[in-house]
N, C-alpha and C positions, 0 to 999 in steps of 0.2 A: 449620453446622447439624447439631442432633443432635436425636432423638426430638420432631421438629416445631418445631424452636425455632431461627429463625436469630439469629446471632452476629455484630454489627457494630462491632467493636472491642469496646467493653464492654457494647453495648448489645444487650440480647436481644428481639426480637419473635417472640411465639409465632403459628403460622400453621397453617391448613388445609390451603391450596393455596397453592404459591409459581409466580409464573411469572419466568423469567431472561431478560432482555431486553438484556444486557450489551453486545451488538454484539463486535467483534473489535479486536485491536491490529495495528499496522502491523510488517510481518515484517521481522526483524533490527534494527529500529531502536532496540532497548536494546541489542543485543548487539553491534552493530559499534563500535569504539571511534570515540568523536566524532561519531555520529551525532544522538543525541539532544540534542547540545550545540549543533552548528552547524546542522543539517540541518532541515527544515520537513515535519513528516510531514502525510499527507493525512487520518489519522485522529486524531481525530474531525473529520468535514467541517465542522464550524461553527468550530473552532479555525483549520484550514486556511485559511479565508475570513478570519478576523481578522488572521492574520499575514501573508498575501498585501496585504490593505488597508493593514496597517501599514508594510510594507516599502515598499508604493507611495508612500505618504506621505513618506517618508523620500527615496525617489529623486525624487519631482517637488520636494521643497526643495532638494536639491543640485543638479537642474537649474537651478531657478530662481536660486541662487545663484552658479551656476556653479564649484561645488566638486565635481562629478562627476570622480574622476580615473580615467581610462581607460576602456575599453569594458565592458559589463555582459556577465557571463558567466553563464548560467543552465544549471544541470546536473540532469537529470532521472535519478533512479536507480529504475531499472524501465520494462520495455520491454514491459509489458502493456497493455491498453486504458487504463487511468488515466493513465499515464506519456505515452501517445500524446496522448491528449486535452490534458493539462497542457502539454505541449510546444507544442502549437498554440496554446493557449489564451495562454501566456504570451508566445509571438511576437507574437499578435495585440495584447493587452492591453500590454504594454511596449513593444513596438517601435512603436508608436504616439506613445510620449511620450519615446523614446530616439532622437530624430533620424532616426525613420522607420525604426528598427529598423537604422541603419547601423552604429550603434556597439553592436550586442548580437550575441551568438551564443547558441545553444541547442543543448546536446547532450543526447541521450537514451542511456544507459547500457543495455543489455540482454543478460542472462544466456544468451539463446537466439541460434541462428544465424541467424535471421529475424523479423520481427515476425509478429505473427498466425498462428503457424506451423499451427494448427489449421485456417485457412481456405483456400477454394480459391487456386489459382495467379493467377487474374483478380484475386481482390480483394487477394491480397500485393502484386502488381504495381501495383494502385492506390493502395495506400497507400505504396508505395516512391515514386511518383510523387509524390505528395501532400507527403510529408516533404522531397522534392528541391525541390519549388515553394516552399515555406516556409522553406528553407534551415534543414532540422532535422538537424544532424549525428547520425547513430545509430552507435554503436559496439557489435559485437555481441560475443557470448562472452565478457564480462567480468563479473568480480564486484568488488564495493568491500569493501576489507578495513579501510578507517580513513578519517575525514573528520577534515581539519584545518581551521582557521581560513580558511585560503586555497586548499586544494587537497584534490581526492578520490583517494585512493590505489586503484588496481585492479590485479586480475591477471587473466590470460587464462587462458579455459578452454579454449581453441583451441591444442594445442600445433603444429600443422602450418601455423599461418599466422602472419606476422609482424603484431603485435598494431597496430602503427601509433603506439603511444605512445615518450615519451621512456623512457630505459632505467629511469628508477625508478619508471614507471608512475604518474605524478601528473597529474592534471587539473585546471588552474585553475579558479576559478569565483569569483563574488561572491555568487550564490543558488543554494542546494541544496534540491531538493525531493525527499522519500522517497517514491516511490510503487510500494512493493515487493509489493503486495497484502496478504493477511489472514494473521494467526496467530493462534490463540486467546488468550482473555483470560486471564490470569494466574489471575482468580478459579475458573476452571472446575476448574483443577488442585487449587486448595486445597480446594475444595469435595470432589472426588475422594479428597483425603486424609483430610478431615474425616470425612466419612459415607459413602464409597465411592459417590458419584453417578457413574454410566456415562458414561466419554469415550473417544475415540479415542485411538491411538496419538499423535496432532497435538493432543490436546487439545479437541476440539469435544465440546459434550455431545450422546450419543446419546440421540435421539428417535425415535417412530414417525411414521407418518404422520398423526396427530394432534397431532403436535408434545409428546407426552407423554412424559417421561423413561423409558427402557426399565427403569431400576433402581429410582427412585421415582415409582410412580404419581400421587402428589399434587403432583410439581413437573413444570412445565412449561417449553419454552425454545422462543424464535423467533428469527429473523434470522439474523446472521452467527453467532452462537454456537455453533450446534447442526448436527450432521450427522443427517440423516434416514436411519435404517434400515431398510430394506424386509423385508418376511416372505419367507422363502426361497421358499414357494408361489407366489410372485408371479413368481419367478426365469425366466419363459420366456426373456427377454430382461433380462440384469441391469440394474436401475434404479439410477441415481446420483442423489444427492443434489444439489440446485440448488448453482450455485457461490456462492462468497462474494460477493455484488455487491448493492449496494442495490435493484436492481430487485425480485428474488426476496425481499429481506427485507420489502419494502413489501407485495408480495403475499401473503407469511405473515401478515400483519396484525400 
């Protein structure tokens, strides 16, 4: 965008006011080798639903034709709220069609040392009990370095404990879902380089409380793609921009 003219490949569209509602990308999905080729991303949600339904259709056909070789192994990468919800959802959804779940394992890979670390101790204990009840294996302090067609390669971030994997750090899977949270859309950095649109170090478009760009008054941004910058005079207690979660994006309109 230059001089109030947006360029989309070779198409130039003049504008007076622009609204950027480009959402976010899935963190590390493009940078970790094999992730974009073999794993299913949670973003955009519409594609996630389509891919899960497609894989479920294949699974049902294999079960019907008795061609399913070995148990299902579901690996969820990302121990945040989305990863927790997906691990439980996959247990409920596919466990019901996979011999009542007896031939299915669900593993959640978490880079932290505990689930929902910002919550209270009773809340964390309750979550641990739920995961145990539904036989969700949680591996803490791990990051994924590569995804192959059959395994997820991980390394431990906790040097003081035995990670519990085999020596090569490979976790087998039949289906891998990438739920690592949000990172900024590549277009944000493109616009920053093209016209100086103000962004944070992580690439979020900087806006004021009215969702208006702090560098370009005629550009607005809403939802996951932006970061609200509060005026310093409001700084009695440092205000933070809402998390990159759908419920907050919907609230912003």
